Every structure is written in C-alpha cells, then in structure tokens.
BARO-639303 format. One record per residue (C-alpha): residue number from 1; x, y, z; residue in three letters. Coordinates in steps of 0.05 Angstrom, whole numbers. Example, Ala and Ser with C-alpha at 12.3 -4.5 7.8 and 13.67 -1.06 7.14 Angstrom:
residues 2
(1, (246, -90, 156), 'ala')
(2, (273, -21, 143), 'ser')
This chain:
residues 635
(1, (466, 571, 545), 'met')
(2, (460, 588, 470), 'val')
(3, (458, 526, 427), 'ala')
(4, (516, 518, 380), 'pro')
(5, (504, 532, 306), 'lys')
(6, (479, 471, 269), 'leu')
(7, (536, 443, 228), 'arg')
(8, (523, 410, 161), 'tyr')
(9, (534, 335, 166), 'ser')
(10, (543, 305, 96), 'pro')
(11, (537, 234, 123), 'his')
(12, (464, 250, 141), 'val')
(13, (451, 265, 67), 'asp')
(14, (486, 199, 53), 'gly')
(15, (437, 165, 99), 'leu')
(16, (380, 198, 62), 'arg')
(17, (407, 169, -2), 'ala')
(18, (408, 99, 28), 'val')
(19, (336, 109, 52), 'ala')
(20, (308, 134, -13), 'val')
(21, (346, 81, -53), 'ala')
(22, (316, 26, -9), 'ala')
(23, (246, 53, -19), 'val')
(24, (253, 63, -94), 'val')
(25, (282, -7, -105), 'val')
(26, (227, -37, -62), 'phe')
(27, (173, -2, -102), 'his')
(28, (204, -18, -170), 'ala')
(29, (229, -88, -154), 'phe')
(30, (195, -113, -90), 'pro')
(31, (222, -183, -97), 'arg')
(32, (293, -157, -102), 'leu')
(33, (289, -117, -37), 'leu')
(34, (226, -137, 1), 'pro')
(35, (247, -99, 63), 'gly')
(36, (263, -34, 28), 'gly')
(37, (201, -1, 56), 'phe')
(38, (238, 10, 121), 'val')
(39, (273, 68, 86), 'gly')
(40, (213, 108, 109), 'val')
(41, (231, 93, 181), 'asp')
(42, (301, 120, 167), 'val')
(43, (270, 184, 139), 'phe')
(44, (229, 192, 202), 'phe')
(45, (290, 189, 247), 'val')
(46, (329, 237, 203), 'ile')
(47, (271, 286, 200), 'ser')
(48, (262, 285, 275), 'gly')
(49, (337, 296, 284), 'phe')
(50, (343, 354, 235), 'leu')
(51, (280, 390, 254), 'ile')
(52, (292, 383, 328), 'ser')
(53, (364, 407, 320), 'ser')
(54, (340, 470, 287), 'ile')
(55, (285, 482, 338), 'leu')
(56, (329, 468, 399), 'tyr')
(57, (380, 519, 373), 'arg')
(58, (327, 572, 360), 'glu')
(59, (290, 563, 425), 'phe')
(60, (354, 566, 466), 'glu')
(61, (376, 632, 436), 'lys')
(62, (363, 694, 478), 'pro')
(63, (292, 717, 463), 'gly')
(64, (277, 651, 429), 'gly')
(65, (217, 634, 472), 'arg')
(66, (164, 670, 430), 'gly')
(67, (118, 650, 373), 'leu')
(68, (165, 686, 325), 'arg')
(69, (210, 624, 326), 'val')
(70, (150, 580, 307), 'ile')
(71, (129, 628, 252), 'gly')
(72, (198, 629, 221), 'ala')
(73, (202, 553, 226), 'phe')
(74, (135, 544, 191), 'tyr')
(75, (157, 593, 137), 'asn')
(76, (220, 552, 123), 'arg')
(77, (181, 486, 123), 'arg')
(78, (130, 513, 73), 'ile')
(79, (186, 536, 27), 'arg')
(80, (220, 469, 34), 'arg')
(81, (161, 422, 27), 'ile')
(82, (108, 456, -15), 'phe')
(83, (142, 473, -82), 'pro')
(84, (160, 402, -104), 'ala')
(85, (97, 373, -74), 'leu')
(86, (52, 422, -113), 'ile')
(87, (86, 404, -178), 'val')
(88, (78, 329, -166), 'val')
(89, (6, 334, -143), 'leu')
(90, (-12, 375, -204), 'ala')
(91, (22, 325, -250), 'ala')
(92, (-14, 267, -216), 'cys')
(93, (-81, 301, -225), 'tyr')
(94, (-69, 314, -299), 'leu')
(95, (-47, 242, -311), 'leu')
(96, (-107, 218, -272), 'gly')
(97, (-154, 261, -313), 'phe')
(98, (-125, 230, -375), 'arg')
(99, (-121, 157, -355), 'tyr')
(100, (-166, 142, -296), 'leu')
(101, (-238, 117, -297), 'val')
(102, (-287, 164, -262), 'pro')
(103, (-286, 123, -198), 'ser')
(104, (-210, 122, -201), 'gly')
(105, (-205, 197, -212), 'leu')
(106, (-256, 209, -157), 'ser')
(107, (-214, 168, -109), 'gln')
(108, (-150, 201, -132), 'leu')
(109, (-181, 270, -124), 'ser')
(110, (-201, 256, -52), 'leu')
(111, (-132, 232, -37), 'arg')
(112, (-104, 292, -73), 'leu')
(113, (-142, 338, -26), 'ala')
(114, (-121, 297, 34), 'ala')
(115, (-48, 300, 12), 'ala')
(116, (-52, 375, 2), 'ala')
(117, (-81, 381, 73), 'gly')
(118, (-30, 331, 101), 'phe')
(119, (-81, 281, 128), 'phe')
(120, (-74, 228, 74), 'leu')
(121, (-47, 179, 126), 'asn')
(122, (-113, 185, 165), 'val')
(123, (-153, 173, 101), 'leu')
(124, (-112, 112, 83), 'leu')
(125, (-117, 84, 154), 'ala')
(126, (-193, 91, 149), 'arg')
(127, (-196, 57, 81), 'asp')
(128, (-155, -6, 96), 'val')
(129, (-193, -69, 80), 'gly')
(130, (-197, -130, 37), 'tyr')
(131, (-216, -92, -26), 'phe')
(132, (-175, -30, -15), 'asn')
(133, (-106, -61, -23), 'asn')
(134, (-88, -48, -96), 'asp')
(135, (-28, -6, -79), 'ala')
(136, (-2, -4, -150), 'ala')
(137, (-64, 34, -172), 'ser')
(138, (-57, 88, -119), 'asn')
(139, (-8, 140, -146), 'pro')
(140, (-8, 180, -81), 'leu')
(141, (-1, 122, -33), 'leu')
(142, (71, 140, -14), 'his')
(143, (51, 209, 10), 'leu')
(144, (23, 180, 75), 'trp')
(145, (93, 188, 105), 'ser')
(146, (96, 261, 86), 'leu')
(147, (30, 272, 122), 'ser')
(148, (59, 240, 185), 'val')
(149, (120, 285, 181), 'glu')
(150, (79, 348, 170), 'glu')
(151, (34, 332, 228), 'gln')
(152, (96, 325, 271), 'phe')
(153, (124, 391, 243), 'tyr')
(154, (60, 426, 262), 'ile')
(155, (54, 398, 333), 'ala')
(156, (127, 391, 355), 'trp')
(157, (147, 465, 353), 'pro')
(158, (85, 482, 395), 'leu')
(159, (104, 428, 445), 'ala')
(160, (175, 454, 449), 'leu')
(161, (150, 525, 458), 'trp')
(162, (105, 502, 515), 'ala')
(163, (164, 464, 546), 'ala')
(164, (208, 526, 541), 'ser')
(165, (155, 569, 574), 'arg')
(166, (147, 518, 629), 'leu')
(167, (223, 510, 633), 'arg')
(168, (218, 435, 620), 'val')
(169, (280, 405, 587), 'arg')
(170, (271, 383, 516), 'phe')
(171, (303, 314, 525), 'leu')
(172, (254, 287, 577), 'pro')
(173, (196, 313, 534), 'ala')
(174, (222, 277, 472), 'ala')
(175, (235, 212, 512), 'val')
(176, (166, 214, 544), 'phe')
(177, (131, 226, 477), 'leu')
(178, (171, 172, 442), 'gly')
(179, (160, 120, 497), 'ala')
(180, (85, 132, 498), 'cys')
(181, (81, 125, 423), 'ser')
(182, (125, 64, 420), 'tyr')
(183, (88, 23, 472), 'phe')
(184, (20, 45, 444), 'trp')
(185, (45, 22, 376), 'asn')
(186, (65, -46, 403), 'leu')
(187, (-4, -53, 433), 'his')
(188, (-43, -30, 372), 'arg')
(189, (-7, -68, 317), 'val')
(190, (-30, -134, 348), 'thr')
(191, (-102, -121, 329), 'phe')
(192, (-103, -62, 281), 'gln')
(193, (-38, -71, 244), 'ala')
(194, (-58, -43, 176), 'glu')
(195, (-86, 23, 202), 'ser')
(196, (-31, 29, 253), 'ser')
(197, (20, 30, 197), 'phe')
(198, (-4, 98, 174), 'phe')
(199, (-20, 137, 238), 'leu')
(200, (21, 191, 272), 'ile')
(201, (6, 161, 341), 'gln')
(202, (42, 97, 324), 'thr')
(203, (98, 131, 284), 'arg')
(204, (117, 191, 326), 'val')
(205, (165, 150, 368), 'trp')
(206, (211, 145, 307), 'glu')
(207, (211, 221, 298), 'leu')
(208, (220, 228, 373), 'ser')
(209, (280, 183, 370), 'leu')
(210, (310, 233, 322), 'gly')
(211, (292, 288, 371), 'ala')
(212, (329, 251, 426), 'val')
(213, (390, 243, 381), 'val')
(214, (387, 318, 366), 'ala')
(215, (392, 334, 440), 'asp')
(216, (449, 284, 453), 'leu')
(217, (487, 294, 388), 'phe')
(218, (528, 355, 408), 'pro')
(219, (555, 319, 469), 'gln')
(220, (567, 253, 433), 'ile')
(221, (598, 288, 373), 'asp')
(222, (644, 327, 419), 'gly')
(223, (665, 265, 456), 'ala')
(224, (678, 224, 393), 'leu')
(225, (703, 279, 348), 'gly')
(226, (767, 296, 384), 'gly')
(227, (835, 264, 377), 'lys')
(228, (853, 198, 408), 'gly')
(229, (852, 125, 388), 'arg')
(230, (794, 105, 433), 'trp')
(231, (751, 160, 405), 'arg')
(232, (764, 137, 334), 'ala')
(233, (750, 65, 354), 'val')
(234, (685, 85, 389), 'ala')
(235, (662, 127, 331), 'ser')
(236, (676, 73, 279), 'asn')
(237, (645, 19, 323), 'ala')
(238, (581, 60, 331), 'leu')
(239, (578, 73, 256), 'ser')
(240, (589, 0, 238), 'leu')
(241, (538, -24, 289), 'leu')
(242, (487, 26, 264), 'gly')
(243, (497, 7, 191), 'leu')
(244, (493, -67, 210), 'ala')
(245, (427, -56, 245), 'leu')
(246, (401, -15, 186), 'leu')
(247, (423, -69, 138), 'gly')
(248, (390, -123, 179), 'leu')
(249, (326, -83, 178), 'gly')
(250, (327, -74, 103), 'ile')
(251, (344, -146, 87), 'phe')
(252, (308, -184, 144), 'met')
(253, (242, -147, 152), 'ile')
(254, (198, -173, 96), 'arg')
(255, (123, -183, 92), 'gly')
(256, (113, -171, 166), 'asn')
(257, (37, -160, 175), 'pro')
(258, (48, -128, 244), 'phe')
(259, (99, -76, 224), 'tyr')
(260, (120, -28, 254), 'pro')
(261, (129, -75, 313), 'asp')
(262, (193, -85, 354), 'ala')
(263, (230, -103, 290), 'trp')
(264, (226, -29, 271), 'ala')
(265, (280, -16, 323), 'leu')
(266, (331, -45, 275), 'leu')
(267, (329, 10, 222), 'pro')
(268, (311, 66, 271), 'thr')
(269, (364, 50, 323), 'ala')
(270, (414, 37, 268), 'gly')
(271, (400, 105, 237), 'thr')
(272, (407, 139, 305), 'ala')
(273, (474, 106, 316), 'met')
(274, (501, 126, 248), 'val')
(275, (480, 198, 259), 'ile')
(276, (512, 199, 329), 'cys')
(277, (577, 169, 304), 'ser')
(278, (590, 235, 269), 'gly')
(279, (640, 253, 216), 'glu')
(280, (698, 221, 254), 'ala')
(281, (675, 152, 232), 'ala')
(282, (713, 126, 171), 'trp')
(283, (651, 99, 136), 'ile')
(284, (614, 164, 147), 'asn')
(285, (672, 204, 117), 'arg')
(286, (691, 159, 59), 'his')
(287, (625, 125, 40), 'leu')
(288, (564, 163, 64), 'leu')
(289, (597, 230, 49), 'ser')
(290, (617, 214, -22), 'thr')
(291, (592, 263, -76), 'arg')
(292, (547, 210, -106), 'leu')
(293, (510, 193, -41), 'leu')
(294, (507, 265, -18), 'val')
(295, (480, 285, -86), 'gly')
(296, (426, 231, -83), 'val')
(297, (411, 253, -12), 'gly')
(298, (401, 325, -34), 'leu')
(299, (348, 304, -86), 'ile')
(300, (319, 249, -41), 'ser')
(301, (255, 289, -26), 'tyr')
(302, (234, 302, -99), 'pro')
(303, (258, 232, -118), 'leu')
(304, (213, 203, -65), 'tyr')
(305, (155, 245, -91), 'leu')
(306, (165, 227, -165), 'trp')
(307, (184, 154, -166), 'his')
(308, (118, 122, -143), 'trp')
(309, (69, 162, -187), 'pro')
(310, (111, 143, -248), 'leu')
(311, (109, 69, -230), 'leu')
(312, (36, 71, -211), 'ser')
(313, (11, 106, -274), 'phe')
(314, (53, 59, -316), 'ala')
(315, (15, 2, -282), 'his')
(316, (-52, 37, -292), 'ile')
(317, (-42, 57, -365), 'ala')
(318, (-7, -6, -388), 'ser')
(319, (-44, -61, -426), 'thr')
(320, (10, -111, -405), 'glu')
(321, (49, -123, -342), 'glu')
(322, (102, -70, -331), 'val')
(323, (169, -101, -353), 'thr')
(324, (233, -96, -313), 'asp')
(325, (263, -54, -369), 'leu')
(326, (207, -4, -365), 'leu')
(327, (214, -2, -289), 'arg')
(328, (288, 15, -296), 'ile')
(329, (271, 69, -346), 'ala')
(330, (219, 98, -299), 'leu')
(331, (268, 100, -241), 'val')
(332, (318, 136, -285), 'ile')
(333, (263, 185, -306), 'ala')
(334, (246, 196, -233), 'ala')
(335, (318, 213, -218), 'val')
(336, (318, 263, -276), 'gly')
(337, (253, 295, -254), 'leu')
(338, (278, 298, -183), 'ala')
(339, (341, 335, -204), 'trp')
(340, (301, 384, -247), 'leu')
(341, (252, 396, -190), 'thr')
(342, (308, 406, -140), 'tyr')
(343, (347, 452, -186), 'arg')
(344, (292, 495, -217), 'phe')
(345, (234, 491, -168), 'val')
(346, (255, 474, -98), 'glu')
(347, (322, 510, -92), 'thr')
(348, (302, 578, -121), 'pro')
(349, (241, 583, -77), 'ile')
(350, (274, 556, -15), 'arg')
(351, (333, 603, -19), 'arg')
(352, (297, 663, -48), 'gly')
(353, (278, 726, -11), 'arg')
(354, (211, 757, 2), 'gly')
(355, (197, 742, 75), 'gly')
(356, (131, 708, 85), 'phe')
(357, (102, 726, 16), 'leu')
(358, (127, 663, -20), 'pro')
(359, (97, 620, 35), 'ser')
(360, (30, 655, 29), 'val')
(361, (31, 643, -47), 'leu')
(362, (50, 570, -37), 'leu')
(363, (-6, 561, 14), 'leu')
(364, (-54, 592, -37), 'ala')
(365, (-29, 545, -92), 'ala')
(366, (-37, 485, -46), 'met')
(367, (-108, 508, -30), 'ala')
(368, (-123, 509, -104), 'val')
(369, (-97, 438, -111), 'ile')
(370, (-141, 416, -53), 'ala')
(371, (-203, 450, -81), 'asn')
(372, (-192, 420, -150), 'val')
(373, (-188, 352, -117), 'gly')
(374, (-251, 364, -77), 'leu')
(375, (-289, 389, -138), 'tyr')
(376, (-270, 327, -179), 'ser')
(377, (-289, 283, -121), 'tyr')
(378, (-357, 316, -114), 'trp')
(379, (-366, 310, -189), 'gln')
(380, (-354, 235, -182), 'lys')
(381, (-291, 236, -225), 'gly')
(382, (-321, 278, -281), 'ile')
(383, (-352, 220, -321), 'pro')
(384, (-370, 267, -379), 'gly')
(385, (-300, 252, -406), 'arg')
(386, (-326, 185, -432), 'phe')
(387, (-383, 159, -476), 'pro')
(388, (-452, 146, -446), 'arg')
(389, (-446, 71, -438), 'ile')
(390, (-379, 79, -404), 'ile')
(391, (-410, 129, -356), 'gln')
(392, (-464, 79, -339), 'glu')
(393, (-413, 26, -326), 'leu')
(394, (-376, 72, -278), 'trp')
(395, (-439, 93, -242), 'asp')
(396, (-454, 21, -226), 'tyr')
(397, (-433, 1, -155), 'his')
(398, (-428, -73, -140), 'tyr')
(399, (-454, -87, -70), 'ala')
(400, (-411, -149, -58), 'phe')
(401, (-425, -152, 18), 'pro')
(402, (-498, -165, 3), 'val')
(403, (-487, -210, -57), 'gln')
(404, (-436, -252, -20), 'trp')
(405, (-475, -253, 45), 'arg')
(406, (-417, -223, 83), 'glu')
(407, (-413, -240, 157), 'gly')
(408, (-450, -306, 153), 'arg')
(409, (-429, -340, 89), 'asn')
(410, (-368, -298, 72), 'phe')
(411, (-328, -290, 135), 'leu')
(412, (-278, -235, 148), 'asp')
(413, (-207, -247, 173), 'trp')
(414, (-225, -250, 246), 'glu')
(415, (-291, -290, 245), 'gln')
(416, (-287, -362, 268), 'pro')
(417, (-321, -416, 225), 'pro')
(418, (-377, -424, 275), 'thr')
(419, (-407, -361, 243), 'tyr')
(420, (-425, -401, 181), 'phe')
(421, (-500, -409, 171), 'gly')
(422, (-551, -425, 117), 'asp')
(423, (-617, -399, 91), 'asp')
(424, (-678, -444, 102), 'pro')
(425, (-684, -455, 27), 'gln')
(426, (-615, -489, 28), 'asp')
(427, (-635, -540, 81), 'leu')
(428, (-686, -579, 41), 'ser')
(429, (-682, -655, 46), 'lys')
(430, (-715, -660, -22), 'asp')
(431, (-658, -628, -60), 'lys')
(432, (-585, -649, -71), 'pro')
(433, (-534, -605, -36), 'thr')
(434, (-475, -566, -65), 'leu')
(435, (-420, -538, -21), 'tyr')
(436, (-384, -477, -48), 'leu')
(437, (-317, -473, -13), 'trp')
(438, (-261, -422, -20), 'gly')
(439, (-242, -349, -15), 'asp')
(440, (-274, -285, -42), 'ser')
(441, (-269, -311, -113), 'his')
(442, (-311, -371, -93), 'ala')
(443, (-360, -323, -60), 'ala')
(444, (-365, -289, -127), 'gly')
(445, (-393, -353, -157), 'leu')
(446, (-451, -357, -107), 'phe')
(447, (-498, -308, -144), 'pro')
(448, (-488, -350, -207), 'gly')
(449, (-502, -416, -173), 'phe')
(450, (-563, -386, -139), 'arg')
(451, (-589, -359, -205), 'ala')
(452, (-577, -423, -245), 'val')
(453, (-588, -478, -193), 'tyr')
(454, (-624, -445, -135), 'gly')
(455, (-690, -480, -150), 'asp')
(456, (-662, -551, -149), 'arg')
(457, (-600, -550, -105), 'leu')
(458, (-585, -532, -34), 'asn')
(459, (-526, -484, -41), 'ile')
(460, (-485, -480, 22), 'arg')
(461, (-433, -425, 17), 'gln')
(462, (-370, -434, 59), 'arg')
(463, (-324, -377, 38), 'thr')
(464, (-276, -333, 78), 'ala')
(465, (-230, -275, 60), 'ala')
(466, (-160, -296, 38), 'ala')
(467, (-175, -369, 55), 'thr')
(468, (-165, -417, -4), 'pro')
(469, (-194, -488, 4), 'pro')
(470, (-126, -519, 17), 'ile')
(471, (-118, -561, 80), 'leu')
(472, (-60, -541, 125), 'gly')
(473, (-45, -477, 88), 'leu')
(474, (-27, -417, 132), 'thr')
(475, (-24, -353, 93), 'thr')
(476, (32, -307, 110), 'glu')
(477, (-11, -245, 117), 'lys')
(478, (-74, -267, 152), 'trp')
(479, (-46, -313, 205), 'asn')
(480, (-77, -381, 218), 'glu')
(481, (-137, -398, 173), 'arg')
(482, (-132, -473, 175), 'ser')
(483, (-188, -476, 227), 'ala')
(484, (-238, -453, 174), 'val')
(485, (-217, -506, 125), 'asn')
(486, (-217, -561, 178), 'arg')
(487, (-286, -541, 198), 'tyr')
(488, (-312, -542, 127), 'val')
(489, (-281, -610, 112), 'leu')
(490, (-312, -640, 175), 'glu')
(491, (-379, -612, 156), 'glu')
(492, (-372, -642, 86), 'ile')
(493, (-355, -710, 116), 'lys')
(494, (-416, -705, 161), 'arg')
(495, (-466, -679, 109), 'glu')
(496, (-438, -717, 48), 'arg')
(497, (-464, -669, -5), 'pro')
(498, (-471, -691, -77), 'lys')
(499, (-427, -633, -102), 'tyr')
(500, (-368, -595, -74), 'val')
(501, (-341, -536, -115), 'val')
(502, (-273, -509, -96), 'leu')
(503, (-251, -441, -122), 'glu')
(504, (-200, -388, -103), 'ala')
(505, (-152, -338, -132), 'asn')
(506, (-102, -395, -141), 'trp')
(507, (-47, -352, -170), 'val')
(508, (-31, -320, -103), 'val')
(509, (-28, -383, -61), 'tyr')
(510, (18, -443, -51), 'asp')
(511, (-24, -498, -84), 'ile')
(512, (22, -555, -66), 'ser')
(513, (-30, -581, -17), 'gly')
(514, (-90, -574, -64), 'leu')
(515, (-85, -645, -91), 'gly')
(516, (-88, -675, -21), 'ala')
(517, (-148, -631, -6), 'thr')
(518, (-185, -655, -69), 'leu')
(519, (-170, -727, -51), 'arg')
(520, (-194, -716, 21), 'ala')
(521, (-260, -688, -4), 'val')
(522, (-267, -745, -54), 'lys')
(523, (-253, -796, 1), 'ala')
(524, (-308, -767, 44), 'ser')
(525, (-360, -796, -3), 'gly')
(526, (-374, -735, -47), 'val')
(527, (-399, -757, -116), 'glu')
(528, (-375, -695, -155), 'his')
(529, (-314, -656, -134), 'val')
(530, (-307, -596, -180), 'ile')
(531, (-245, -552, -182), 'leu')
(532, (-256, -484, -215), 'val')
(533, (-196, -448, -242), 'gly')
(534, (-179, -375, -235), 'thr')
(535, (-221, -326, -275), 'val')
(536, (-185, -278, -323), 'pro')
(537, (-150, -223, -283), 'glu')
(538, (-137, -152, -306), 'trp')
(539, (-79, -107, -291), 'ala')
(540, (-107, -48, -253), 'gly')
(541, (-177, -78, -258), 'gly')
(542, (-225, -91, -316), 'leu')
(543, (-258, -22, -312), 'pro')
(544, (-190, 11, -317), 'gln')
(545, (-170, -32, -377), 'gln')
(546, (-235, -14, -412), 'leu')
(547, (-220, 59, -398), 'cys')
(548, (-150, 49, -427), 'asn')
(549, (-182, 22, -491), 'phe')
(550, (-228, 82, -496), 'val')
(551, (-169, 130, -486), 'val')
(552, (-129, 95, -540), 'arg')
(553, (-188, 86, -588), 'his')
(554, (-236, 144, -576), 'pro')
(555, (-277, 133, -640), 'thr')
(556, (-281, 56, -636), 'ala')
(557, (-343, 20, -612), 'pro')
(558, (-343, -3, -539), 'ile')
(559, (-316, -74, -543), 'pro')
(560, (-347, -136, -514), 'thr')
(561, (-279, -171, -512), 'arg')
(562, (-209, -147, -496), 'leu')
(563, (-147, -180, -522), 'ser')
(564, (-99, -140, -479), 'ser')
(565, (-93, -116, -407), 'gly')
(566, (-101, -184, -374), 'tyr')
(567, (-48, -217, -332), 'thr')
(568, (-15, -282, -353), 'lys')
(569, (-16, -319, -286), 'glu')
(570, (-87, -348, -292), 'pro')
(571, (-69, -377, -361), 'leu')
(572, (-3, -405, -336), 'leu')
(573, (-34, -440, -276), 'ile')
(574, (-94, -466, -315), 'asp')
(575, (-59, -528, -340), 'gly')
(576, (-29, -542, -271), 'val')
(577, (-98, -540, -239), 'leu')
(578, (-127, -585, -293), 'arg')
(579, (-73, -637, -281), 'ala')
(580, (-83, -634, -206), 'leu')
(581, (-158, -646, -215), 'ala')
(582, (-147, -705, -262), 'glu')
(583, (-96, -737, -215), 'gln')
(584, (-142, -729, -155), 'ser')
(585, (-205, -755, -188), 'gly')
(586, (-238, -687, -191), 'ala')
(587, (-273, -651, -248), 'glu')
(588, (-242, -587, -275), 'tyr')
(589, (-275, -524, -301), 'val')
(590, (-233, -469, -334), 'ser')
(591, (-264, -399, -332), 'pro')
(592, (-208, -375, -378), 'cys')
(593, (-229, -426, -430), 'ala')
(594, (-302, -408, -423), 'ile')
(595, (-292, -333, -427), 'leu')
(596, (-235, -333, -477), 'gly')
(597, (-232, -336, -553), 'ser')
(598, (-186, -316, -609), 'ser')
(599, (-213, -245, -601), 'glu')
(600, (-197, -240, -527), 'gly')
(601, (-234, -248, -462), 'phe')
(602, (-308, -232, -455), 'leu')
(603, (-314, -169, -412), 'ile')
(604, (-389, -152, -413), 'arg')
(605, (-455, -187, -426), 'val')
(606, (-498, -127, -442), 'gly')
(607, (-500, -51, -449), 'asp')
(608, (-523, -33, -379), 'thr')
(609, (-481, -10, -321), 'gly')
(610, (-482, -78, -287), 'asp')
(611, (-462, -118, -348), 'ser')
(612, (-386, -122, -336), 'leu')
(613, (-362, -192, -322), 'ile')
(614, (-317, -169, -266), 'glu')
(615, (-319, -107, -222), 'phe')
(616, (-245, -103, -205), 'asp')
(617, (-183, -143, -223), 'tyr')
(618, (-217, -211, -219), 'gly')
(619, (-281, -213, -177), 'his')
(620, (-345, -230, -214), 'leu')
(621, (-407, -186, -216), 'thr')
(622, (-476, -217, -208), 'val')
(623, (-487, -220, -283), 'lys')
(624, (-416, -243, -295), 'gly')
(625, (-425, -298, -244), 'ser')
(626, (-492, -320, -274), 'ala')
(627, (-464, -321, -344), 'tyr')
(628, (-402, -361, -323), 'leu')
(629, (-439, -413, -281), 'val')
(630, (-490, -423, -337), 'ala')
(631, (-432, -444, -382), 'gln')
(632, (-407, -496, -332), 'phe')
(633, (-421, -569, -349), 'pro')
(634, (-493, -582, -327), 'arg')
(635, (-500, -609, -257), 'leu')
C-alpha cells in the first residue's frame, strides 16, 4: 500500500516552539526554568517523527526500495541542516579567534571540527570530568544534540532500507531499537551518567519513539479526526494529558545527575501524545497552531543554533557577570539572527533548485570549516596573536593530578576514604601535624603548605572532589559524601593534630553546618582550627580574563593585578565565614584580603609561564599556592 502524503501539522511546529523556548530560557535564566533542558528531548521525538514519516512514505512507494530514496533523503537533510550550521560555526570561530586564549581557541577548534563532522557528542562524552564542566565557556556545547540527530539521520534510513529489503515491518524495528536503547540507558546512567547524557546509544530511544508515532499516527489521526463527540473527547484528552506530562517534565526535572533516566519519559511520552492527538484537539488548533508559536517553531532550528554562542561569548568576553538585562538583549538578538538566517540563508538554499550540486557545495564548505578547526587545534590555538609573555602563560600546563597527589590524597567521586594515605615524611613523631581538609580548593593549598612548612610539619592531606569539610552535607550532584568527612573527623579525633586547616569553594555549598563542624574539630582537642576563605574567582577563568585585558588594551603592559573580571561571591561570603570562625573558636584567613588591594587582585607572581596565581576560575597553581600560604599568619 502506498503511504499517504505527509500532511503539514502546524501543532508540531508549535511543539517545536515550546521546546526551543524551554531550552533558551533554561540557558539564559537557569534558575527561572531549571528543567528547560528537557526541550532537547522534545526535539528528539519530533525529529524521529518527522524523519520517519518521510522515510516510511518514500520506502512504501512503488519502486521505493532502492538507494535512490536514501540519496534523496540525504540531499534534503544537507540542504536543511548545513546552511545555518555553517554560518553559526564560522561566526563562532571568528569570535573565538578574537576573544579566546590559545588554549581556549584550541579547544573550540577541536569542537568545531567535531561539530562539523557530527561527532561532538562523542567528544564531549569523552571529556566529562571534574575540570571539564565550565559549560558557559563552551560556545558549541549545545551542538551535541545535533550530532545525535545527524547520527540517527545517517543510520536510520539504511536500517529502514534493510528492513524493506527483508520485508520486515517498520514498527517492530522501531520498537525493538527503542527498547534496547531505553533499557541500556537505564543501566548505564547509574554508573556513567555524565557521558551517557551525550551518546546516541542512550538517546536513540527518544528518536525511536518518534518513529513509532510516525507509524501509528495515520491510524490514530484517522480515528480521532473524524466527526463524533467521543472522538473530540479522546483527542482533547490525549492532547491535555500530553501537555501535562510535558509540563511536569519541564517544571519537575531539575538538577537530576542521572538524567536521562525514567523521568525522561515525562517529556518524551507527553510529546508523543500531543503529536498523536492531531489537529482535532482544541489546544492543538487554538494554541499550538497560533501564528506566533508556528512562527517560532519555523525558526526554532537557527534559534537553537544562535542563542547559546551569544550567551557563552558574552560570558567569556565580559569583565563582569552577565546581567539579566544583557541576557534578555542577547535572547532578542538570537531571535533576530534566527529569523535572518531562516529567511536569507536556510530557506533559499533549502527550496532552491540544482539537484545535488548545492549539497556538494555545502559538504565542501563544511569540510573547510572542519579543516580550519583542525589547523587551529594543531597550531595550539595560534598563540602568535598575543605578546610573548602571554604566549608563555598559555603554554604552561598545570599538572594538578600530580601536585594534588590525586588518587591517594585527593580522591575522586567514587573512591572511599580508606584510599587516603601519607608519605613517610608526614609520619614523623618529631614534628607537629597539620591536617588539610576539604575539596579541590583545599588540595590546591597543599603545594604551598609543603613548600613553606614541609620541613617542620607533617602535612596530612585529606581532600576529595566536590566534598567540602561540612559534616552531614550531601551534595546534590555527587551523591553521599558524608562518609569521607566522618572518616576524616574520626581520624582527627584519634590523631589530635596541632593544626587543622579547612578550605573549600564555599560559595557553591550550603555552609549552614560549617559552624558545627568547626566546633566538633575544636572539641576533639585540636589546638589551632584554621578556616580559609574562598580565593578570588574569575568569570571564565583567570587566563581568559587576562586575555580579555590584552584584547581591550593591546598596547598596555601585562598587568600584575586585575580590577575587573572577578566574581562577587567570594567577597560576599568572606564576612560570613569570618563570623562563623569567630563564633566557633576558630581562626580565619581571607585569601581575598591577602591577594586584594585598591588596584585589584594579584594575578601573577612573575614573568614565567607558571607564574599565574590561578590556572582556571579559582584553583591555585604551585606558585600561587606557595605565595598565598607564605602570607598566612605564621604557624
């Protein structure tokens, strides 16, 4: 039987508008809509539905079993996807060349090549980790979902062609593929959640759900689209239930470290229901099919492409935190760029003539983008754009795993506290003992304490990733870490060291239990309990802020202090921490007070590549650590 012609469904474009709006609001104002990222799941279902509807129709036509169908499909996809993407990738590279430090441009260039080749999701899944999570400084981060879709677009037509040759029905193939992916996803997110978020294997079930809907939609639409009260009731009920599930997904899924888990069924199943409810549903006709939502849906693809690079580069290039007003202006600019791209780039190429020639030219242009990215990556971000001292600073690579003694004294998220150990030089009975307790920011103090006090103190480092020294605190992202802190406190009670130093990136934690922790340490017989405040933190990282200074002041000397580009939170929490220390009988040390002056914060202690105080947004280098600890009150 020949498949019926695919009819335009304006409510699907309305769904696209809801999805892109959720994502844009989440990226611009994450606290306003913390679950807005599930808009990507909505896109996956819609893409699976639309693409499968087209392919089913083509393959079921007489003579539609050959590779000609696949070739025509790829031709349409290239015309649809490539034009806007090429423009955005080129713009991102030019902005990166202007504003990014060499290491930043090198990283952007590799991601540019990966995005052009549609395997950025694989690259991001490989790079997840404790120090690879500055999403705001990655202008291409959002393109992981496009890579997932393109991988599906490449493989799914071939799978359907094979199914048609073997005379296997499309519906069982889609159900089988989706079930395998869904259950594999549920298994994998329990132990590799971050990488699972990006991979096609754990996402294809959402696209397959759309493929299932595409197979069932003609029958459901026919059943619900006719006359009769029960059909109208059923259609409206399905639409309402679908929107309710979608709404629950957007507003209830927030900060889930194991997403996409079973909760992902809310937005995906809701989207499938809304699509199936068809144009007979009142909400679909009078809300999702309005000119405004349909118009936003039509530009949803270029809007998705443009919005995040604008927000990201604003974060990178700004010397202050990006204000809400600027975020609103950037979203408006993204809408304008999206319309211009849709009107003057995407539509003319997509609807133009020329057979396969436009696709060949677009493939060539995308290859140029990829090669430019690879060249810049191999050239290490083209450091010749900057003065010599800046080049040396960029060439320096801080080997924090070695300096922090990762694996034994700085534990990762999954290591139990029994992994802690000490060097023989820190077990002397002839020297007082100092315990250094906290997260990675405390680990950053270890090289300084070793350099300044290593000859006369045993320095026992008890630090773990994302684990502040606050008893009873369970961080939302990294599960239960209280066992590490209980272990360290028991060890302190047993060993009774002369000094205990507590440090963490306090601005990101709930510090309501910090006072009780300080008192517990003091009550264990420790003579000196020292609370160290948060070091100055830099928007986009200290290297990037130094780069911003050079871009703005190309003829000025390289500064030793910066009076802009730092975040305000460490300064705001400094007084709170000081008061907690005083109330708990602890001593307080303020890195902001030590490093700050009327001219700004100290950013380097020399002219060599390793002389920066911090190597990222707030982690100390060896020289930065040694300088800071040397300024502490003498122990």
